[in-house]
N, C-alpha and C positions, 0 to 999 in steps of 0.2 A: 504494500499499500504506499502511496505517496503521502508524505507528511501533511501537504496542504489539502489533501482529499482523503481523510482517514475514516474508516468505518469500523464499527464494533457489532459483532453478531452473537446472539445467545439463542441456543436451540434447546428447548425443553423436551426431553425424549420421554413422554409419559406413556403408560400402558394403553390407554384408550385414545390419546390425542397427542400430536406433535405440534408444538407452538414455536414460532420463530419471530424474533424481534431484531431489527436492524437499526442501529443508530448512527447518525453522521457526527463525528467528533469534532467540535470547534478547536482548531489548532492553537488558538490563543488561550482559551480557558480550559480545554479538555472536557467540556461539558457536552454530553450527547444530545442530539435532537432525534426523535423518532421518525424515521423515514420509510420504514417497511415493517409490515406485520403480516404473518401467514400462519395458517393452522390447517391440519388435515387429520382426519380419523386414522388411528393406528391399529395394526394387527400384528400378530407374530410376537407378542410379549405377554408375559404372565407374572403378575405381582412385581412389576418393575424390572424384570429381567428378560433378555432377548431369547426366545425359543425357536424362532424362525427368522433368519437374516433378511429374507426378501420383503417381509411385511414392514418393518421399521425403516428399511432402506427406501422403499417406495414412498412411505409417509413423509420422511424427511425431505425427499426430492419434491413432493407436492407442496409442502409447507414453504420450503425455500423458493420454489417457483412463484408462489403467490407474493412473498415478500420481495423477491427480485423484481417482479413486474411493477410493484408499487414504488420501490426505491430507485429503480434503474441501475442497481448496483449488482454485479455477479458475485455471489458469495462462493469463496473458495476455502475459507476457514472460519471456525466459530469456537466458542467455548460451549461445551455440552454438559448436560446433566447426567448423573448416574443415580440409580435408585435400587431399592430392593432390601429385603430383611437380611441379606448376607452382609450388609454394611455394619461394621462394629465400631464402638467407641471404647478404647482400652487405656487405662491409666498406665504410665510409664515413668521411670526415673532413671537417672544415670549420673556418673561423675567421671571427670577426667582431670589429669594434671596438665596444666597449660604452659608451664615454663617458669622462669625466674619471677621474683617479686615485682619487677618492673614491666613484666610482659603485659601488653594491652590486648584485650580480647578482640579477635577479629572474626569475620564471617567464616573462615575455615574452622576456627574453634567451635563455633555454633553448629556447623555442619557435622563436625566430628562428634559432639556430645549428643546430638540427636540420633546419630547412627549407633552410638553406644546404648542410648536409652531404649531403642527399638529392637536391638539384637536379642533374639530369644523371646521377645514379647509378642511378635507377630509371626504366625506360622508361615512356612515357605510357600504355601499355596495362595497367599494373600498379598495384594499390592497395597502399599501405604499411600493413601490419598493425601493425608495432611498430618503433620505433627504440630500440635498447638501448644506452645510453652505457657504454662500457667505462671511459673516463677522460677527464678535462677537463685543459687546461693553461691557467693563468691568469697572464699576464705572465711566462712562463717557469717558473712553479711546476708541476712535473709530478705525475701520479699522483693528482689530485683526483678523488674519487668523486662528491661533490655540492658544486658551487660556490655554491649558493643562499645569499645573504647576504654572500659574500666580496666584497672590493673590488678593483677592477682595471680596466684599460683594453682588454685584448685577451684574448679567450677562444677557445680551440680545443677541438675535440672528436674523439675516436676512438670510433666507434660501429659496431654491427651492425644492419643494416636487414633486417627480415623483410617480404617482400612476396608477393602472389598475383596471378594474372591477373584482371583486372577482369570478364570475361565469366563466369568461374567464381564470383566473389563475388556477381555479380548474379543468377545462377541459383540459388544457395543462398538468397539473400534472397527470391526469388520463391516458392520451395518453402515457406519459413516463412510468408510472407504467405498462401498457399493453405491452410495449417493454422491460420491466424489467430494466429500467435505473433509478437510483437514482439522482434526480436533486440537485446538491450542491448549485445551486443559479439560479435565473432567471434574465436575463439582457436584457434590451431593445436593439433590434437589431442594430439600428443606433449608440448607444453608444459603443457597441462591435466593430462595424466597425471603430469607431473613434479611439479606442485603437490601432487597427492594422495599421492605416494610417496616424495619426497625430504626429507631433513633438512638443517639448516643447515650441519653439518660436512661433509656430502657435497658440497654446492654449493660450499663454500669450498675444499676440498682437491682436488676434480676428480672428476666423475662423468658417466656417460652414461646416458640413459634410451632404451631400445629398445622402442617401442610396436608390437607385432605385431598388426595388425588383420586384418580378413577379406581385404582386397585390397591393402593397403599396409602398410609398416612405417616408422614415423617414428623418426629418430635425433636426439637433442638432447644437446649436450655443454655441461656447465657447469663453471666453474673460477673461483676467486677471487671468488666470490659473483655472477658474471655468466654469462648465456647467451653461449657462445662460437660455437656453430654449430647449424644445423637443416638436416636433409636428409630427403627422403621417397623411399623405394624402393618401386617398383610391384610388390611381392611380398608375400603375406600367407598367412594360414592357409587360405583358399579355394584357393590354388594346390596345397597338399598334398592337399586333398580331391579336386580334379579329377585330380591325378596318380594317386591311389588308384583313382578311378573308372575311369581308362583302364587302369592296370596290372592291376587285379583284375577288369576286365570287369564292373563293377558300376555301378548308377546312383548319381548323386551323393548321394542321401538315405542309401543304404546305406553308401557310402564315408565320409560324415560319422560314421556310427555306429561304423564300424571305427576311424576316427582317434581318436575320443573314448574309446572303450573299450579299444582294443588297441594303438594306435600308441605308440611310445616314440622318444625322440630318440637314444638310445644303443643301438646294435645288440645284440641278445641273442646269447649264445654258442650256445645250444640252439635248434634249429629245432622249433617246436611248431605244432600245429593249433589254430585258434581258430574258434569258432562265433558267428554273429550271427543273431538272429531278425529277419526283415524280411518284411513283406507276407504273413505267415502261413507263410513258409518259413524253414528254418534253413540259413544258408549257411556254408560252411567255407572258411578261408583259411590259408595258411602264414605264420607270423611272419617267416620269412626274406624272403618276397616283400614284406610290409608294411614291413620294416625297410629293404630296399634302395630302395624308392620314397620313403620319408619322408627317408632320409638324403641322397639325391640332391638333393632340393628344399632341405633345411636347409643343405646345403653351399653351394648357390647363394645362399641368403638371407644367411648370415653372411659370405661372401665380400664381398657387397655392403655389409653393415654395416661390415666392416673397412675398405672403401674409403672409406666416409663418415667413419670415425674418422681415416683418414689425411688426407682433405681438411681436417679440423678440426686436423691436426697433433698429434693426441692418441692415436694408435694405440699400445696397450700402455703408455700413460703416465698412467693415471688411478688414483690411489691408492684411491678409493672404488669403483672398478670400474664395473660395469654393472648397472642395475636393469631387469628385463624387465617390461613391463605388456602389456595387451591380451589378447584371447582366445587368441591363439597361445601365450601364456606358460603356458597350462594344459597344454600337451603334456608328458607324463611325461618326466622326465629332461632337459628343455631347458636348465635352468640349468647342469647338468654339461656338456652338449654345448657350450654357448656359452663356458664357461670354457676348454675346450680349444681352441676355434677362435679366440677373441679374446685369449687369454693374460692374462686379467684375472679379478678376483673377480666373481662374478655371483650375484645373488639375484633372486627373483620378488617384484615389489612388489604389495602389496594395500592398499587404503584401509582405515584403521582409526581407532579413537578416538572414534567418534561414538555418540550415544545413539539412542533410538527403534527403528526397524526396520533398524538399521545391519547386522545380520547378513546381510541380503540383498545388501549391496554390498560385502562383504569378500572380493571376488574380483578378480583382475587385469583382467578385462574391463570392470569398472566404474571403473577409475582415471581415465579421461578425463572421464566424466560427473560424478564426485564433484569432480574438479578444477575443472570449469566451474562447478559449484554454489558452490565456495569462492571463485572469482573473482567470481561474482555477489554473494556476501556482501560482498566488498571494494568492489565498485563501486556498491553500493546507495545509499550516501550522496551520491554525486555524480550519480546518474542523474536524467534528466528523468522527471517523472511520466507513466505511461502514459495516453494520452488517447484511445486507440482508433484513432488515425491510424497508418498504417504508414510506416516510413521506407525510403528506398532503400538500396541495397547500399553505396554510397559513405559515406552518413551512418553506417551501422552500423559500418563500419570506422573512421571518424573517432572514433566514441564509444569504440572500443576502445583509443584512444590512452593509453598508460600502464598497460594491463592487465598486461603482463609485469612492469612495475615493481612493480605491486601483488602480482603472483605471487611475486616474489622478496623483497619487503619484509617478509614474514612471517618470513624466515630471517635478517633483518639487525638488528643491535642498533640 
């Protein structure tokens, strides 16, 4: 890309939908303006992972084509999402000797201590997506956030390691290759959604992002300016659709219409009849039947979310509450329902503050794609130029090193 005409692209590879956002980056301010948006239904994925390469490859191509026609820019590379319950958040620590007393800590020291901290903590069949340092100790001095440039002889680290199964990383990479897209980095979906929907004060005081996708729900907990925990639940909005299809004896397409137009998260007091036109016929259903089906699945989902918050040690203890993103966050009354179930303040997060065709992305289902585009903006200056050659999955992950640091750097002074 030429500096005077720079673009950033985010591709959200969801189980049921692929979404793409293209931003034109102002060379003076580095601020993106939304110039292209595209989306396409996806097949060939299950619970966030690729099970048939042709499906997501075709959907990526379709979504990119729509965004390219709108922006007039041919997309060759992008920052892409990775998802699935195989993604793990693991605590790690390590210690290294760095030299004489007057030795200044440099980037090589930081790379070396991250390697020491992760050795033996992450199995050989997993790729490290990110090492998130919580704090460093330098010669007994605790609570250091960034030791770069400080002097000392012994450096210790307490970190959070985010990893994914290597075969799933490889499959996602191959699907991108089939769509002729060069992945600049792979970022966990819920972390990208956090970038587009959180503010500095929230990340500092304590907040969780719950990204409700089609087949999975991601939970990310932030506190004291750092990521504390990531977990992926294999339940999403498609489960509600399938439950409605079974309970109402309707096909999935009709069940989706019922969910979008008539489902609510909080049960209604009065039982009413609702009608939906489908296939030339008008079908009628009871709101009581709809409410019972939706409530049963939501109860299961938010019990699982609460378990993830307990694993993070933050259940009921997040001053800034919970931010809901993803297509599932569009369900009517879901913020009120989540507030009751989790005992925390809850709001629906929507990307905003962009120029161009930004009105098309100011919805919770676009939070991940917008966050990926913002990561792509941050990573553009250190990226290797696109040469037309494709990189393998492991290299894509290695290029993602430091992505979360860039994600959070925007919120730190």
